[in-house]
C-alpha positions as protocol buffer text, in pm:
chain_id: "A"
residue {
  index: 1
  type: MET
  ca { x: -4321 y: 27265 z: -4373 }
}
residue {
  index: 2
  type: ARG
  ca { x: -4046 y: 27006 z: -4347 }
}
residue {
  index: 3
  type: ALA
  ca { x: -4062 y: 26750 z: -4068 }
}
residue {
  index: 4
  type: VAL
  ca { x: -3773 y: 26754 z: -3823 }
}
residue {
  index: 5
  type: ALA
  ca { x: -3601 y: 26421 z: -3769 }
}
residue {
  index: 6
  type: LEU
  ca { x: -3624 y: 26292 z: -3413 }
}
residue {
  index: 7
  type: THR
  ca { x: -3326 y: 26162 z: -3223 }
}
residue {
  index: 8
  type: SER
  ca { x: -3330 y: 25811 z: -3083 }
}
residue {
  index: 9
  type: ALA
  ca { x: -3388 y: 25953 z: -2733 }
}
residue {
  index: 10
  type: GLN
  ca { x: -3681 y: 26164 z: -2858 }
}
residue {
  index: 11
  type: ARG
  ca { x: -3838 y: 25860 z: -3028 }
}
residue {
  index: 12
  type: LYS
  ca { x: -3806 y: 25664 z: -2703 }
}
residue {
  index: 13
  type: GLU
  ca { x: -3969 y: 25948 z: -2506 }
}
residue {
  index: 14
  type: ARG
  ca { x: -4257 y: 25964 z: -2754 }
}
residue {
  index: 15
  type: ILE
  ca { x: -4306 y: 25588 z: -2737 }
}
residue {
  index: 16
  type: ARG
  ca { x: -4313 y: 25608 z: -2358 }
}
residue {
  index: 17
  type: VAL
  ca { x: -4560 y: 25899 z: -2356 }
}
residue {
  index: 18
  type: ALA
  ca { x: -4784 y: 25725 z: -2610 }
}
residue {
  index: 19
  type: SER
  ca { x: -4782 y: 25417 z: -2389 }
}
residue {
  index: 20
  type: TRP
  ca { x: -4876 y: 25635 z: -2089 }
}
residue {
  index: 21
  type: ALA
  ca { x: -5167 y: 25783 z: -2286 }
}
residue {
  index: 22
  type: ARG
  ca { x: -5288 y: 25437 z: -2395 }
}
residue {
  index: 23
  type: GLU
  ca { x: -5275 y: 25316 z: -2033 }
}
residue {
  index: 24
  type: ARG
  ca { x: -5476 y: 25617 z: -1914 }
}
residue {
  index: 25
  type: THR
  ca { x: -5740 y: 25578 z: -2183 }
}
residue {
  index: 26
  type: ALA
  ca { x: -5758 y: 25199 z: -2145 }
}
residue {
  index: 27
  type: ASN
  ca { x: -5880 y: 25239 z: -1788 }
}
residue {
  index: 28
  type: PRO
  ca { x: -6255 y: 25316 z: -1800 }
}
residue {
  index: 29
  type: ASP
  ca { x: -6234 y: 25472 z: -1453 }
}
residue {
  index: 30
  type: THR
  ca { x: -6000 y: 25751 z: -1568 }
}
residue {
  index: 31
  type: ILE
  ca { x: -6134 y: 26104 z: -1517 }
}
residue {
  index: 32
  type: PHE
  ca { x: -6007 y: 26441 z: -1635 }
}
residue {
  index: 33
  type: LEU
  ca { x: -6009 y: 26750 z: -1412 }
}
residue {
  index: 34
  type: ASP
  ca { x: -5969 y: 27120 z: -1488 }
}
residue {
  index: 35
  type: THR
  ca { x: -5993 y: 27425 z: -1265 }
}
residue {
  index: 36
  type: GLU
  ca { x: -5986 y: 27801 z: -1281 }
}
residue {
  index: 37
  type: THR
  ca { x: -5858 y: 27982 z: -976 }
}
residue {
  index: 38
  type: THR
  ca { x: -5829 y: 28322 z: -812 }
}
residue {
  index: 39
  type: GLY
  ca { x: -5454 y: 28322 z: -874 }
}
residue {
  index: 40
  type: LEU
  ca { x: -5133 y: 28126 z: -859 }
}
residue {
  index: 41
  type: GLY
  ca { x: -5019 y: 28186 z: -500 }
}
residue {
  index: 42
  type: SER
  ca { x: -5067 y: 27987 z: -183 }
}
residue {
  index: 43
  type: ALA
  ca { x: -5399 y: 28162 z: -106 }
}
residue {
  index: 44
  type: ALA
  ca { x: -5549 y: 28084 z: -448 }
}
residue {
  index: 45
  type: GLU
  ca { x: -5899 y: 27939 z: -447 }
}
residue {
  index: 46
  type: ILE
  ca { x: -6080 y: 27730 z: -705 }
}
residue {
  index: 47
  type: ILE
  ca { x: -6366 y: 27921 z: -864 }
}
residue {
  index: 48
  type: ASP
  ca { x: -6448 y: 27688 z: -1153 }
}
residue {
  index: 49
  type: LEU
  ca { x: -6427 y: 27310 z: -1147 }
}
residue {
  index: 50
  type: GLY
  ca { x: -6486 y: 27064 z: -1427 }
}
residue {
  index: 51
  type: VAL
  ca { x: -6452 y: 26687 z: -1421 }
}
residue {
  index: 52
  type: VAL
  ca { x: -6536 y: 26457 z: -1712 }
}
residue {
  index: 53
  type: ASP
  ca { x: -6498 y: 26086 z: -1763 }
}
residue {
  index: 54
  type: LEU
  ca { x: -6327 y: 25906 z: -2047 }
}
residue {
  index: 55
  type: HIS
  ca { x: -6638 y: 25932 z: -2267 }
}
residue {
  index: 56
  type: GLY
  ca { x: -6683 y: 26305 z: -2210 }
}
residue {
  index: 57
  type: ASN
  ca { x: -6967 y: 26266 z: -1962 }
}
residue {
  index: 58
  type: VAL
  ca { x: -6972 y: 26564 z: -1730 }
}
residue {
  index: 59
  type: LEU
  ca { x: -6932 y: 26452 z: -1369 }
}
residue {
  index: 60
  type: ILE
  ca { x: -6885 y: 26797 z: -1215 }
}
residue {
  index: 61
  type: ASP
  ca { x: -6924 y: 27136 z: -1382 }
}
residue {
  index: 62
  type: THR
  ca { x: -6964 y: 27423 z: -1140 }
}
residue {
  index: 63
  type: LEU
  ca { x: -6858 y: 27768 z: -1043 }
}
residue {
  index: 64
  type: ILE
  ca { x: -6750 y: 27802 z: -680 }
}
residue {
  index: 65
  type: ALA
  ca { x: -6785 y: 28110 z: -461 }
}
residue {
  index: 66
  type: PRO
  ca { x: -6444 y: 28211 z: -320 }
}
residue {
  index: 67
  type: ARG
  ca { x: -6385 y: 28368 z: 21 }
}
residue {
  index: 68
  type: ALA
  ca { x: -6221 y: 28678 z: -129 }
}
residue {
  index: 69
  type: PRO
  ca { x: -6290 y: 28884 z: -442 }
}
residue {
  index: 70
  type: ILE
  ca { x: -6152 y: 28758 z: -773 }
}
residue {
  index: 71
  type: PRO
  ca { x: -5847 y: 28969 z: -867 }
}
residue {
  index: 72
  type: PRO
  ca { x: -5877 y: 29158 z: -1199 }
}
residue {
  index: 73
  type: GLU
  ca { x: -5550 y: 29007 z: -1325 }
}
residue {
  index: 74
  type: THR
  ca { x: -5693 y: 28655 z: -1301 }
}
residue {
  index: 75
  type: THR
  ca { x: -6022 y: 28765 z: -1457 }
}
residue {
  index: 76
  type: ARG
  ca { x: -5816 y: 28870 z: -1760 }
}
residue {
  index: 77
  type: VAL
  ca { x: -5695 y: 28509 z: -1787 }
}
residue {
  index: 78
  type: HIS
  ca { x: -6023 y: 28316 z: -1749 }
}
residue {
  index: 79
  type: GLY
  ca { x: -6297 y: 28579 z: -1777 }
}
residue {
  index: 80
  type: ILE
  ca { x: -6470 y: 28490 z: -1448 }
}
residue {
  index: 81
  type: VAL
  ca { x: -6583 y: 28791 z: -1242 }
}
residue {
  index: 82
  type: ASP
  ca { x: -6726 y: 28822 z: -892 }
}
residue {
  index: 83
  type: ALA
  ca { x: -7081 y: 28857 z: -1030 }
}
residue {
  index: 84
  type: ASP
  ca { x: -7046 y: 28515 z: -1196 }
}
residue {
  index: 85
  type: VAL
  ca { x: -6995 y: 28337 z: -863 }
}
residue {
  index: 86
  type: ILE
  ca { x: -7271 y: 28510 z: -664 }
}
residue {
  index: 87
  type: GLY
  ca { x: -7497 y: 28233 z: -540 }
}
residue {
  index: 88
  type: ALA
  ca { x: -7252 y: 27959 z: -644 }
}
residue {
  index: 89
  type: PRO
  ca { x: -7182 y: 27686 z: -390 }
}
residue {
  index: 90
  type: VAL
  ca { x: -6879 y: 27719 z: -164 }
}
residue {
  index: 91
  type: TRP
  ca { x: -6587 y: 27474 z: -163 }
}
residue {
  index: 92
  type: SER
  ca { x: -6715 y: 27273 z: 135 }
}
residue {
  index: 93
  type: GLU
  ca { x: -7039 y: 27204 z: -56 }
}
residue {
  index: 94
  type: ILE
  ca { x: -6862 y: 27087 z: -372 }
}
residue {
  index: 95
  type: TYR
  ca { x: -6570 y: 26897 z: -228 }
}
residue {
  index: 96
  type: PRO
  ca { x: -6752 y: 26581 z: -106 }
}
residue {
  index: 97
  type: ALA
  ca { x: -6855 y: 26495 z: -464 }
}
residue {
  index: 98
  type: LEU
  ca { x: -6502 y: 26563 z: -591 }
}
residue {
  index: 99
  type: ALA
  ca { x: -6344 y: 26363 z: -308 }
}
residue {
  index: 100
  type: ALA
  ca { x: -6562 y: 26064 z: -394 }
}
residue {
  index: 101
  type: LEU
  ca { x: -6429 y: 26072 z: -750 }
}
residue {
  index: 102
  type: LEU
  ca { x: -6064 y: 26129 z: -654 }
}
residue {
  index: 103
  type: ARG
  ca { x: -6067 y: 25854 z: -395 }
}
residue {
  index: 104
  type: TYR
  ca { x: -6135 y: 25570 z: -638 }
}
residue {
  index: 105
  type: ARG
  ca { x: -6046 y: 25688 z: -986 }
}
residue {
  index: 106
  type: PRO
  ca { x: -5723 y: 25787 z: -1159 }
}
residue {
  index: 107
  type: VAL
  ca { x: -5731 y: 26154 z: -1257 }
}
residue {
  index: 108
  type: VAL
  ca { x: -5548 y: 26322 z: -1544 }
}
residue {
  index: 109
  type: VAL
  ca { x: -5482 y: 26694 z: -1506 }
}
residue {
  index: 110
  type: TYR
  ca { x: -5288 y: 26946 z: -1709 }
}
residue {
  index: 111
  type: ASN
  ca { x: -5047 y: 27083 z: -1446 }
}
residue {
  index: 112
  type: ALA
  ca { x: -5145 y: 26835 z: -1175 }
}
residue {
  index: 113
  type: ASP
  ca { x: -4902 y: 26978 z: -918 }
}
residue {
  index: 114
  type: PHE
  ca { x: -5078 y: 27315 z: -930 }
}
residue {
  index: 115
  type: ASP
  ca { x: -5434 y: 27183 z: -912 }
}
residue {
  index: 116
  type: ARG
  ca { x: -5343 y: 26941 z: -636 }
}
residue {
  index: 117
  type: ARG
  ca { x: -5187 y: 27222 z: -434 }
}
residue {
  index: 118
  type: VAL
  ca { x: -5487 y: 27451 z: -479 }
}
residue {
  index: 119
  type: ILE
  ca { x: -5731 y: 27172 z: -391 }
}
residue {
  index: 120
  type: ALA
  ca { x: -5527 y: 27099 z: -78 }
}
residue {
  index: 121
  type: GLY
  ca { x: -5529 y: 27469 z: 11 }
}
residue {
  index: 122
  type: CYS
  ca { x: -5906 y: 27497 z: -32 }
}
residue {
  index: 123
  type: CYS
  ca { x: -5952 y: 27187 z: 183 }
}
residue {
  index: 124
  type: ALA
  ca { x: -5718 y: 27318 z: 453 }
}
residue {
  index: 125
  type: ALA
  ca { x: -5902 y: 27652 z: 462 }
}
residue {
  index: 126
  type: ASP
  ca { x: -6227 y: 27463 z: 528 }
}
residue {
  index: 127
  type: GLY
  ca { x: -6078 y: 27207 z: 766 }
}
residue {
  index: 128
  type: LEU
  ca { x: -6137 y: 26921 z: 521 }
}
residue {
  index: 129
  type: ASP
  ca { x: -5914 y: 26620 z: 466 }
}
residue {
  index: 130
  type: GLY
  ca { x: -5790 y: 26628 z: 109 }
}
residue {
  index: 131
  type: GLU
  ca { x: -5794 y: 26315 z: -105 }
}
residue {
  index: 132
  type: THR
  ca { x: -5469 y: 26203 z: -260 }
}
residue {
  index: 133
  type: GLY
  ca { x: -5565 y: 25931 z: -506 }
}
residue {
  index: 134
  type: GLU
  ca { x: -5385 y: 25851 z: -829 }
}
residue {
  index: 135
  type: TRP
  ca { x: -5290 y: 26169 z: -1016 }
}
residue {
  index: 136
  type: HIS
  ca { x: -5129 y: 26197 z: -1359 }
}
residue {
  index: 137
  type: CYS
  ca { x: -4989 y: 26515 z: -1511 }
}
residue {
  index: 138
  type: ALA
  ca { x: -5063 y: 26559 z: -1881 }
}
residue {
  index: 139
  type: MET
  ca { x: -4849 y: 26874 z: -1892 }
}
residue {
  index: 140
  type: ARG
  ca { x: -4534 y: 26686 z: -1793 }
}
residue {
  index: 141
  type: GLN
  ca { x: -4614 y: 26409 z: -2040 }
}
residue {
  index: 142
  type: TYR
  ca { x: -4665 y: 26662 z: -2317 }
}
residue {
  index: 143
  type: ALA
  ca { x: -4336 y: 26832 z: -2226 }
}
residue {
  index: 144
  type: GLU
  ca { x: -4158 y: 26501 z: -2276 }
}
residue {
  index: 145
  type: TRP
  ca { x: -4346 y: 26439 z: -2603 }
}
residue {
  index: 146
  type: ALA
  ca { x: -4254 y: 26785 z: -2736 }
}
residue {
  index: 147
  type: GLY
  ca { x: -3894 y: 26733 z: -2627 }
}
residue {
  index: 148
  type: VAL
  ca { x: -3798 y: 27099 z: -2598 }
}
residue {
  index: 149
  type: ARG
  ca { x: -3507 y: 27122 z: -2356 }
}
residue {
  index: 150
  type: SER
  ca { x: -3561 y: 27336 z: -2049 }
}
residue {
  index: 151
  type: SER
  ca { x: -3323 y: 27597 z: -1918 }
}
residue {
  index: 152
  type: HIS
  ca { x: -3467 y: 27533 z: -1571 }
}
residue {
  index: 153
  type: LYS
  ca { x: -3216 y: 27346 z: -1354 }
}
residue {
  index: 154
  type: ARG
  ca { x: -3466 y: 27097 z: -1211 }
}
residue {
  index: 155
  type: ARG
  ca { x: -3653 y: 27019 z: -1534 }
}
residue {
  index: 156
  type: ARG
  ca { x: -3535 y: 26822 z: -1831 }
}
residue {
  index: 157
  type: TYR
  ca { x: -3802 y: 26952 z: -2068 }
}
residue {
  index: 158
  type: ARG
  ca { x: -3979 y: 27286 z: -2102 }
}
residue {
  index: 159
  type: LEU
  ca { x: -4336 y: 27290 z: -1971 }
}
residue {
  index: 160
  type: HIS
  ca { x: -4603 y: 27428 z: -2205 }
}
residue {
  index: 161
  type: LYS
  ca { x: -4915 y: 27629 z: -2120 }
}
């Protein structure tokens, strides 16, 4: 396959994204977060939470029991069924450990806006104060690295799953 030549603007974006990645990985406090949820809407709940540090040490790895059944359409995405979360802790039991990490450490998330929104929703449902902290979105950085123009009016680059 032949390599495609990058434009000057694309080279600059890649240099900037590479610098961002070096900054994130140069900070030993950086953590990485991933979730699976009951859906995409405003009532979505986190049912699987993973947090690792820069060295791959697992800081949190747990299923979480949601308030409502897991919809079949989301099970088709992540494979988690209601039986998997029977006996799992609920959000209010898990959140204090997560909040302690988010309060003091920068976190990198693929699609940070989504995970932040769902975390805030889970906290609101339980009457908990959500932590804000320092969040970084790897999905947006990758979109800039890939450089595929978006047809979306508010986005410069296409976001990738």
